[in-house]
N, C-alpha and C positions, 0 to 999 in steps of 0.2 A: 599492465592491466590496471584499470581504474578501480578503486574501491572507495565506497562512501564511508571512510573511517573517521573523518573529523568534521563531518557535516558541512564542510566547505563554507564556513561563515553563515550557514543556515541557522536561524534561531530555532527555538523550541517549537515554533508554530510555522508550518509550511505544508503546502500541498504539492507533491512531486509526482509528475507523470513519467513513468519509466517504460520505454519501449525497448524490449530486449530481443536479441537475436541469437545469442550464444548461451546455452543452459549452464555451462560451467561458470561463465562470468556472472550470470544472473545469481547463481547460488553463492558465489563469493561476495557479491554486493549485498545480498540479503544477510549473510553472516556478518559482514562489516557493519551493517545497519543495526543488527541485533546487538552486536558487541558494543557499539557506541552507546546504545540505549542502556544496556546493563551497567556500563561504566558510569553513566549519569544517574543511576538508580531510577530509570524509567521502566515502567511495565510495558510489555510488548504484546499487542494483539496481532497475531499472525494468521491471516486468512490465505491459506495456501493448500496445494495438494499434499496428500499424506507423504508421498515419497520425498519430495523436496523438503518438506518440513522436517522429516526424520533425519535427512542428511544434514541439514543445518543444525539441528539440535545436537547431533553427535559431536560436531565441531565446537559448538558453544559449550557443551558440557566438559570438553577437554580444557577450554580456556577458563571456565568458571565452574569447577567441579561441585561446589557446594551452593552457589548462589543462583544459578540459572533457572532452576525449576520455579522458584517463587516469582520470577519476573516475566515468564513466558506463558501466554495464554493462546490457545490454538482453536481455530475453527476450520473445518474442511471447506475449501473454496467451492467445490462442486456443490455441496449441500447448501452453503450460505447463499449463493447466487441463484440456485435453481429451486429452492424450497417452496417458492410460490408458483412453480410451473413456468410460466412466461417470465421474462426479465421484467418483473414488476418494480419499477423504479422507486416509487414512494414507499412500498413495503420494505424494500432492501434498506433504504436510508433510515426509515423508522426503526427497523430491527437493529441496525448498526448503532443508532443512538441509545436504544434500550440496553444493548450489551455494554456500552461505555458508561452508562449512568452509575453503576456501583463504584467504578474507579473514581469518578468525579465526586461522588458522595463521600468517599474516603480521602479525598484530596490527594490522589496519587497522580504522578506524572505518567502519561501514557503516549506511546507512539504506535502507529499502525503500519502494517505492510499487507497489502491486499492484491493478490493475483486474480484479476477479474475474469470470470468464467461465464459463458452463456451458451445456450443451444441455438442452432440456426433457426432464424425466424424472420418474418417480414419486418422491415423498418428497424432492424437492430441498430443501425448507425445513428438514427435520430434518438433512439432510446439511450444508447451509450453516451451521446453528447449531452442529453438532458440529465442523465444520471451524474455525470461528472460535474455539471454545473451545480446541481443540488449538493453533491459531495463537497464541492469547494465552499459553498455557503456554510455547510455543517462544520467543516474543518476550521474555517475562520472563526465561526461563532464559538466553537469549543476550545480553540487554541491548541490544536493538535499538530503534531508532525505526522504526516501521512503519505505513504507511497502507494500509488495505484499503478500496478504493473500489468502490462499487456505484451503478448508476443507480437512483435512488429509484423510478422507475416499474417496475422489475423485481422489487422486493422489497415484499411486503405490509407494512402497518403493524404487524401482530402480529409478523412475523418481524423487522422493524427493532427493535422493542422487545426481543425476546429476544436479538438480537445485541448490543444495547447492554450486556448483562450480561457480555460477554466483551471489552469495550473500555473502557479507562480514559478515553478521550476520544471525543467525538462531534463530527464536522465536517460542515458543510453548505457550500454555495457562499459563504455570507456570514459564517460564524462557526465558532469552535472553542471547545468548552466541555467541562468534565469531565462524564462520564456519571454521572448520579445513580443509575443502576441497576447500575453495575459491581460485580462480585463477583470478587475476586481468588482 
């Protein structure tokens, strides 16, 4: 099983698109990402559902009994992506930047993990594609390491291909590779 444990030569700044199929592998990869961040004294902004977040934190707390709490910051993904009703791209990106501002003001290293959530709606594919383009600009401007996670069964193959243009790296349950389609 692949685990993102050593960032595979990924620098501190990277936009990673993760299409997952297996929830167990997904959880293990999220835990490995969190572990690598804590080992590097990075703060972690985790935008995830409550169940998976709690499962990950249980394992992280066993690895870092005293340290983990000060590094991990949590937002419920359902609320984060749906708090504006429709998948309102610019509001989500602006909200994301506002959340990160205090970390940058304190000169803290931060990495993010976001399990993207949306409700069924017209034109969601073009909204997700535009959202990821704006997110890529934001990640590059801020110098973040950021994982954007999607269930592979929720995203069509054509949308997956288009989204790869906005991510320097592509991750699956078993591997992390440079995206051959990335356009900076």
